[in-house]
C-alpha positions as CSV (number, residue, x, y, z in Angstrom):
1,M,-82.7,66.9,82.0
2,S,-79.3,64.5,81.9
3,R,-77.8,63.0,78.8
4,D,-75.6,60.1,78.1
5,K,-71.7,61.0,78.8
6,G,-70.7,59.8,75.5
7,E,-72.9,62.0,73.5
8,S,-70.9,64.0,71.7
9,V,-72.6,68.1,71.6
10,N,-71.9,70.7,68.9
11,V,-71.5,74.2,70.1
12,E,-75.0,74.9,69.3
13,K,-75.7,71.9,71.2
14,L,-74.3,73.7,74.6
15,H,-76.5,75.0,77.2
16,V,-75.0,76.5,80.6
17,A,-77.7,77.4,83.4
18,V,-76.3,80.2,85.5
19,L,-78.0,80.0,88.9
20,A,-77.9,83.4,91.1
21,F,-78.0,84.4,94.6
22,P,-80.2,87.3,94.5
23,F,-79.1,88.9,97.9
24,G,-76.6,91.3,99.1
25,T,-74.0,92.1,95.5
26,H,-73.6,89.1,94.6
27,A,-76.2,88.3,90.8
28,G,-74.3,91.1,89.2
29,P,-70.9,89.9,89.6
30,L,-72.2,86.5,88.2
31,L,-74.5,88.2,85.6
32,N,-71.2,90.1,84.5
33,L,-68.9,86.5,84.4
34,A,-72.0,85.2,82.7
35,R,-72.1,88.3,79.8
36,R,-67.9,87.9,79.6
37,I,-68.0,84.2,78.7
38,A,-71.4,84.8,76.2
39,V,-69.7,86.7,74.1
40,D,-67.0,84.6,73.1
41,A,-69.5,82.1,72.9
42,H,-72.6,83.8,70.9
43,K,-73.8,80.4,69.9
44,V,-73.8,78.9,73.3
45,T,-77.5,79.0,75.0
46,F,-77.7,81.0,78.9
47,S,-79.9,80.6,81.2
48,F,-79.9,83.0,83.9
49,L,-81.8,82.0,86.7
50,C,-82.5,84.4,89.9
51,T,-85.6,86.2,91.5
52,S,-87.7,87.7,89.6
53,R,-87.1,91.1,91.8
54,T,-83.1,90.9,90.9
55,N,-83.8,89.7,87.1
56,A,-85.7,93.6,86.8
57,A,-83.1,94.8,87.9
58,L,-80.0,93.7,86.5
59,F,-81.9,93.4,82.7
60,S,-83.3,96.4,81.3
61,G,-86.8,96.8,79.7
62,S,-89.5,94.4,79.7
63,K,-88.0,91.4,77.2
64,D,-86.6,87.9,78.7
65,Y,-83.6,88.3,76.6
66,D,-80.2,90.3,77.3
67,E,-80.6,93.4,75.6
68,F,-77.3,92.8,74.0
69,L,-76.7,90.2,74.6
70,P,-79.6,87.6,72.2
71,N,-78.1,84.1,74.0
72,I,-78.5,85.0,77.4
73,K,-82.1,84.9,78.6
74,H,-83.3,84.8,82.0
75,Y,-85.9,83.0,84.1
76,D,-87.1,84.0,87.4
77,V,-86.9,81.7,90.1
78,H,-89.6,81.5,93.2
79,D,-88.3,83.4,96.1
80,G,-89.8,81.0,98.7
81,L,-92.2,83.4,100.1
82,P,-95.8,82.5,100.9
83,E,-98.2,84.4,99.1
84,G,-99.7,86.8,101.7
85,Y,-96.6,86.8,103.7
86,V,-96.1,89.7,105.7
87,P,-92.2,90.3,106.6
88,S,-91.2,89.4,110.6
89,G,-89.0,93.2,111.0
90,H,-85.9,91.0,110.9
91,P,-84.3,91.6,107.8
92,L,-82.5,88.4,107.5
93,E,-85.8,86.6,107.3
94,P,-86.3,86.7,103.3
95,I,-82.9,84.8,102.4
96,F,-83.3,82.3,105.3
97,I,-86.6,81.8,103.9
98,F,-84.9,81.6,100.1
99,I,-82.3,79.1,101.0
100,K,-84.6,77.2,102.5
101,A,-86.8,76.7,99.1
102,M,-83.3,76.0,97.6
103,P,-82.7,73.2,95.4
104,D,-85.7,72.8,94.7
105,N,-87.1,76.2,93.4
106,Y,-84.2,75.8,91.0
107,K,-84.7,72.4,90.0
108,S,-87.9,73.4,88.6
109,V,-87.0,76.4,86.8
110,M,-84.3,74.3,84.7
111,V,-86.8,71.4,83.8
112,K,-88.4,74.5,82.2
113,A,-85.4,76.1,80.3
114,V,-84.6,72.6,79.0
115,A,-87.7,72.3,77.4
116,E,-88.2,75.5,76.2
117,T,-84.8,75.7,74.3
118,G,-85.0,71.9,73.9
119,K,-81.4,71.9,74.8
120,N,-80.0,69.8,77.6
121,I,-77.7,71.9,80.8
122,T,-74.0,71.0,80.0
123,C,-72.9,73.4,82.3
124,L,-73.7,74.6,85.6
125,V,-72.3,78.3,86.4
126,T,-73.7,79.2,90.3
127,D,-72.6,81.1,93.0
128,A,-70.2,79.5,95.4
129,F,-73.5,79.2,98.2
130,Y,-75.3,77.2,95.8
131,W,-73.1,73.3,97.4
132,F,-76.1,71.8,95.7
133,G,-74.7,72.3,92.2
134,A,-72.1,69.0,92.5
135,D,-75.4,66.8,92.7
136,L,-76.8,68.5,90.2
137,A,-74.2,68.5,88.0
138,K,-73.9,64.9,88.9
139,E,-77.6,64.2,88.4
140,M,-77.3,66.0,84.4
141,H,-73.8,64.7,83.7
142,A,-72.7,68.1,83.3
143,K,-69.8,70.9,84.6
144,W,-70.0,72.2,87.9
145,V,-68.3,76.0,87.9
146,P,-68.6,77.6,91.0
147,L,-68.5,81.2,91.6
148,W,-66.9,83.0,94.8
149,T,-67.0,86.8,95.0
150,A,-65.1,87.4,97.5
151,G,-61.6,87.1,98.4
152,P,-59.1,83.7,98.6
153,H,-58.2,84.2,102.7
154,S,-62.4,84.1,103.4
155,L,-63.0,81.3,101.0
156,L,-60.3,79.3,102.8
157,T,-62.2,79.6,105.9
158,H,-64.9,77.7,104.5
159,V,-63.0,75.4,103.6
160,F,-61.4,74.6,107.0
161,T,-64.1,75.2,108.8
162,D,-64.0,71.8,110.8
163,L,-60.7,72.2,111.1
164,I,-60.8,75.6,112.6
165,R,-63.7,74.1,115.3
166,E,-62.2,71.6,116.1
167,K,-58.9,73.4,117.3
168,I,-61.1,76.1,119.1
169,G,-64.6,74.7,119.2
170,S,-67.7,75.8,117.5
171,K,-70.3,77.7,119.9
172,E,-68.0,80.0,122.5
173,V,-66.8,82.8,120.0
174,D,-64.5,83.5,122.7
175,D,-62.2,86.7,121.7
176,T,-59.4,86.1,123.7
177,K,-59.0,83.0,122.0
178,T,-56.2,83.8,118.5
179,V,-55.7,81.7,115.8
180,D,-52.2,81.4,114.5
181,F,-52.5,77.4,112.8
182,L,-54.2,78.9,109.5
183,P,-51.0,78.7,106.7
184,G,-50.7,82.4,105.4
185,F,-52.7,83.9,108.1
186,P,-51.7,86.7,110.4
187,E,-52.5,85.6,114.2
188,L,-56.4,86.1,114.5
189,H,-59.1,86.8,116.4
190,V,-61.9,84.8,116.5
191,S,-64.1,87.6,115.8
192,D,-62.1,88.1,112.9
193,F,-64.2,85.0,110.9
194,P,-66.7,85.3,109.6
195,E,-70.4,84.6,110.5
196,G,-71.3,81.0,109.9
197,V,-67.6,79.5,110.7
198,I,-68.1,79.3,114.3
199,G,-71.2,80.8,116.8
200,D,-74.5,80.4,115.4
201,I,-73.4,77.1,113.7
202,D,-77.2,75.9,112.8
203,G,-79.0,78.5,111.2
204,P,-79.2,78.3,107.8
205,F,-76.6,80.8,106.2
206,S,-74.0,79.5,108.5
207,T,-75.4,75.5,107.3
208,M,-75.2,76.6,103.7
209,L,-71.5,78.1,103.7
210,H,-70.2,74.8,105.7
211,K,-72.0,72.3,103.3
212,M,-70.2,75.1,100.6
213,G,-66.6,74.7,101.7
214,L,-67.2,70.9,101.7
215,E,-68.5,70.4,98.3
216,L,-66.6,72.7,96.4
217,P,-63.4,70.4,95.9
218,R,-66.1,68.4,93.8
219,A,-66.2,71.4,91.3
220,T,-65.0,71.1,88.0
221,A,-62.9,74.2,88.9
222,V,-63.5,77.4,91.7
223,A,-63.6,80.6,89.6
224,I,-62.9,83.6,92.5
225,N,-63.0,87.2,91.8
226,S,-59.3,88.3,92.7
227,F,-55.8,87.8,90.9
228,S,-52.7,85.2,91.8
229,T,-50.3,87.3,93.3
230,V,-52.6,88.7,95.7
231,H,-51.6,85.9,98.4
232,P,-49.9,83.5,96.8
233,L,-49.6,81.4,100.0
234,I,-53.3,81.2,100.4
235,E,-53.9,80.4,96.5
236,N,-51.1,77.5,96.8
237,E,-53.5,76.4,99.4
238,L,-56.4,76.2,98.3
239,N,-55.2,74.8,94.4
240,S,-54.0,71.6,97.1
241,Q,-58.2,71.6,98.5
242,F,-59.8,72.1,94.6
243,K,-59.6,70.6,91.4
244,L,-58.7,73.5,89.3
245,L,-58.8,77.0,90.9
246,L,-59.4,79.9,88.7
247,N,-58.7,83.8,89.5
248,V,-60.4,85.6,86.7
249,G,-60.3,89.0,88.9
250,P,-60.1,91.8,89.7
251,F,-63.8,92.1,87.8
252,I,-63.5,95.9,87.5
253,L,-61.2,95.2,85.1
254,T,-61.8,91.9,83.5
255,T,-65.9,91.7,82.9
256,P,-68.4,94.1,81.3
257,Q,-69.2,97.0,84.2
258,R,-72.2,98.8,83.8
259,M,-71.5,102.7,83.3
260,V,-72.2,104.7,86.7
261,S,-73.0,108.2,85.9
262,D,-71.2,111.3,87.8
263,E,-74.2,113.5,87.8
264,H,-73.2,114.9,91.2
265,G,-70.5,116.1,89.7
266,C,-67.4,114.5,91.9
267,L,-64.8,114.6,89.2
268,A,-65.0,117.9,88.5
269,W,-65.0,118.7,92.1
270,L,-61.8,116.7,92.7
271,N,-59.9,118.5,89.8
272,Q,-60.0,121.8,92.4
273,C,-58.4,119.8,94.7
274,E,-54.6,118.8,95.6
275,K,-52.7,115.6,95.3
276,F,-53.6,112.8,98.0
277,S,-55.6,115.5,100.0
278,V,-59.0,114.4,100.0
279,V,-61.0,111.6,102.4
280,Y,-63.2,109.4,100.4
281,I,-66.2,107.7,102.6
282,S,-68.3,104.9,101.3
283,F,-69.9,101.9,103.5
284,G,-71.0,100.4,100.4
285,S,-74.3,99.6,98.9
286,R,-76.2,99.0,102.1
287,I,-74.9,99.2,105.2
288,V,-75.3,102.9,107.5
289,P,-72.5,102.9,110.5
290,P,-75.1,103.7,113.4
291,P,-75.4,108.0,114.5
292,H,-73.0,107.9,117.1
293,E,-70.2,106.9,115.1
294,L,-71.6,109.5,112.2
295,N,-71.5,111.6,114.4
296,A,-68.1,111.3,115.6
297,L,-66.7,110.7,111.8
298,A,-68.6,114.0,111.0
299,E,-66.6,115.8,114.0
300,C,-63.1,114.3,112.9
301,L,-63.5,115.5,109.1
302,E,-64.4,119.2,110.7
303,E,-61.3,119.3,112.9
304,C,-58.6,117.6,110.7
305,G,-60.1,120.0,107.5
306,C,-59.6,117.4,105.2
307,P,-61.5,117.7,101.9
308,F,-64.2,114.7,101.3
309,I,-66.9,112.7,99.1
310,W,-69.2,110.9,101.2
311,V,-71.3,108.6,99.8
312,F,-74.7,109.4,102.3
313,K,-77.8,107.6,102.9
314,G,-80.4,109.6,103.5
315,N,-80.4,113.3,104.4
316,P,-76.4,114.2,105.7
317,E,-78.8,117.6,107.5
318,E,-81.1,115.3,109.5
319,T,-78.4,112.9,110.7
320,L,-75.1,114.3,111.2
321,P,-74.1,117.6,113.6
322,N,-76.5,120.7,113.1
323,G,-74.7,123.0,111.1
324,F,-72.1,120.5,110.3
325,T,-73.3,120.9,106.2
326,E,-73.2,124.0,106.3
327,R,-69.8,124.8,108.0
328,T,-68.0,122.0,105.4
329,K,-69.3,123.5,102.4
330,T,-66.2,124.4,100.7
331,K,-64.2,121.1,101.8
332,G,-67.0,118.1,101.7
333,K,-68.9,116.7,99.0
334,F,-72.3,114.7,100.0
335,V,-73.4,112.4,97.3
336,A,-75.8,109.7,97.3
337,W,-74.1,107.6,94.6
338,A,-70.6,108.1,93.1
339,P,-68.6,106.4,90.3
340,Q,-66.2,105.0,92.5
341,M,-63.4,103.2,90.4
342,E,-63.5,106.9,88.8
343,I,-62.8,109.0,92.1
344,L,-60.5,106.1,93.4
345,K,-58.6,106.8,90.4
346,H,-58.1,110.3,90.8
347,S,-54.7,111.4,91.7
348,A,-56.5,113.7,94.5
349,V,-57.8,111.2,96.9
350,G,-55.9,109.9,99.6
351,M,-57.1,107.5,101.4
352,C,-60.6,105.1,101.6
353,L,-62.7,105.2,104.6
354,T,-64.2,101.7,104.1
355,H,-66.4,99.0,105.4
356,S,-63.8,96.6,103.4
357,G,-66.2,94.3,101.8
358,W,-64.0,92.5,98.8
359,N,-65.7,94.9,96.0
360,S,-63.9,97.7,97.2
361,V,-60.6,96.3,98.7
362,L,-60.4,95.6,94.8
363,D,-61.3,98.8,94.0
364,C,-58.7,100.9,95.9
365,I,-56.3,98.1,95.2
366,V,-57.0,99.3,91.2
367,G,-57.2,102.9,92.1
368,G,-54.2,102.6,94.4
369,V,-55.6,104.5,97.8
370,P,-55.2,103.2,100.8
371,M,-58.0,102.1,103.1
372,V,-59.3,103.4,106.4
373,S,-61.4,100.0,107.6
374,R,-64.2,100.0,109.4
375,P,-65.6,96.5,108.9
376,F,-68.9,95.3,109.9
377,F,-70.2,91.7,108.8
378,G,-69.4,88.8,106.3
379,D,-66.1,88.8,105.5
380,Q,-65.4,92.2,106.5
381,R,-63.6,91.8,109.3
382,L,-60.9,89.6,107.8
383,N,-60.5,91.5,104.2
384,A,-59.9,94.7,107.2
385,R,-57.0,92.1,109.4
386,M,-55.6,91.1,106.3
387,L,-55.4,94.2,104.3
388,E,-53.3,96.1,107.6
389,S,-51.4,92.8,108.6
390,I,-50.4,90.9,106.0
391,W,-50.5,92.8,102.5
392,G,-49.9,96.5,105.1
393,I,-51.9,98.7,102.5
394,G,-54.3,100.3,105.1
395,V,-55.3,100.5,108.8
396,G,-57.9,99.6,111.8
397,V,-59.4,102.3,113.6
398,D,-59.5,101.1,117.5
399,N,-61.7,98.9,117.8
400,G,-63.4,98.3,115.3
401,V,-65.3,101.2,116.1
402,L,-65.6,105.2,114.8
403,T,-65.1,107.7,117.4
404,K,-63.3,110.9,116.6
405,E,-60.1,110.1,118.4
406,S,-59.5,106.5,116.7
407,T,-60.8,108.5,113.0
408,M,-58.7,111.2,113.2
409,K,-55.7,108.8,114.5
410,A,-56.0,106.1,111.4
411,L,-56.7,109.4,109.4
412,N,-53.7,111.3,110.3
413,L,-51.7,107.7,109.8
414,I,-52.3,107.3,106.2
415,M,-52.4,111.1,105.2
416,S,-49.8,112.2,106.4
417,T,-47.2,109.9,108.7
418,E,-44.1,107.9,106.7
419,E,-45.7,105.0,107.6
420,G,-49.1,105.6,105.3
421,K,-46.8,106.4,102.2
422,I,-45.4,102.9,103.0
423,M,-48.8,101.8,102.3
424,R,-49.3,104.2,99.2
425,E,-46.4,102.5,97.9
426,K,-47.3,98.9,98.7
427,I,-51.2,99.3,97.1
428,L,-48.9,100.6,93.9
429,K,-47.3,97.3,93.9
430,L,-50.8,95.3,93.7
431,K,-52.1,97.6,91.7
432,E,-49.3,96.8,89.0
433,S,-50.2,93.4,89.7
434,A,-53.4,93.2,88.8
435,L,-53.3,95.2,85.7
436,K,-50.0,92.5,85.0
437,A,-52.6,90.1,85.7
438,V,-55.5,91.0,83.2
439,E,-52.9,91.8,80.2
440,R,-52.4,89.4,77.3
441,N,-51.0,86.8,78.5
442,G,-52.0,87.4,82.1
443,T,-52.5,84.8,84.7
444,S,-56.5,86.4,85.2
445,A,-56.2,86.6,81.2
446,N,-54.8,83.0,80.9
447,N,-57.8,81.6,83.9
448,F,-60.4,83.6,81.7
449,D,-59.3,82.0,78.3
450,T,-59.3,78.4,80.5
451,L,-62.3,79.5,81.8
452,I,-64.8,80.0,78.7
453,K,-62.6,76.5,77.6
454,I,-64.7,74.8,80.3
455,V,-68.1,75.7,80.0
456,T,-68.7,76.2,76.2
457,S,-66.5,73.0,75.3
């Protein structure tokens, strides 16, 4: 897989290996990034490596090649699960097993891709989780460009993990402690940190993230799904840690997106509603709040009388309070899936109740819609803290739990007060910054050109 450092390579000999993380919402954005680069570099060979299950979901049809870009071929990486594997019921077990199998499962498939194409790998584009990209790239005399799919602030906590552990300890999660020594951050509670920074620091996921924070400074460039003006102080800090930081987002504006149909007629329904009157509710593609919180939210919506669109997993009639769906049928709309970006752009939407995943936060910024946060795990608590304390574009529910009172309080704040109007003004300014960033000669547009040059030269 290696080549001599001095060997000159013409563009048709270039081979970019794209190593995707198959869990959560990681693989799709990385594929979209590769597709965007492959359009401009149609003579460059791209090998996309992920598990068979994720590849089947990402690529349509039975062909190995991308339907629209024949220079992208996908290869299946073993998921690490032993033959005859019987799940233990622990939801994270498949992830831990997969992490244990890295990086050998990727190495073997890269050997296959090199043999099939007859082209040595000249650049590794990986999920930022893949700390081993640094050594692999060195071994192959290739470039390494990791992609961080979340926000700059959460990335910085992983870069500063050793400092954080040194200052506040690593094992005991004492939420009475506050943290005020990180540049660009508000005062944080210990529980605001993503899992793995402190607490259970010896698990597979925590170890992977710790190694990532240590190895990213070795990358040729670190790409991130963000835009430079979202937080200049933290961007400056990351710039001082990395060889090159490239904000190339928001991806919703800069990379090709899969079309999401409006089969449930959400937009036509919104056309009948008054401006800024509708509450849009979505907790992402995988999260379902516990039953008592769902019931509390339903009671709040019924009492406030706001029209709402709720992206709901399962049957709301079976899960929510008896008769709720019937009593609110003229005000509420339940859907299993929704064209989120189009909904958030609609003038009828007044706020979004969200888990505060980074993709959803960016969607709300691009849509210009203030948020009420109910975070659950990962970077979500930190995102919620930032949008409330730094950007002033949302508010959390009291104690991070949906009760009827806490939800009503947050909803009224955004929909009915002067403070809510100020939040809307602030998020519209951020929206304007995001749109400028992706325009011709905008920061994200220029960074994308730099990224394409790095990967394809």
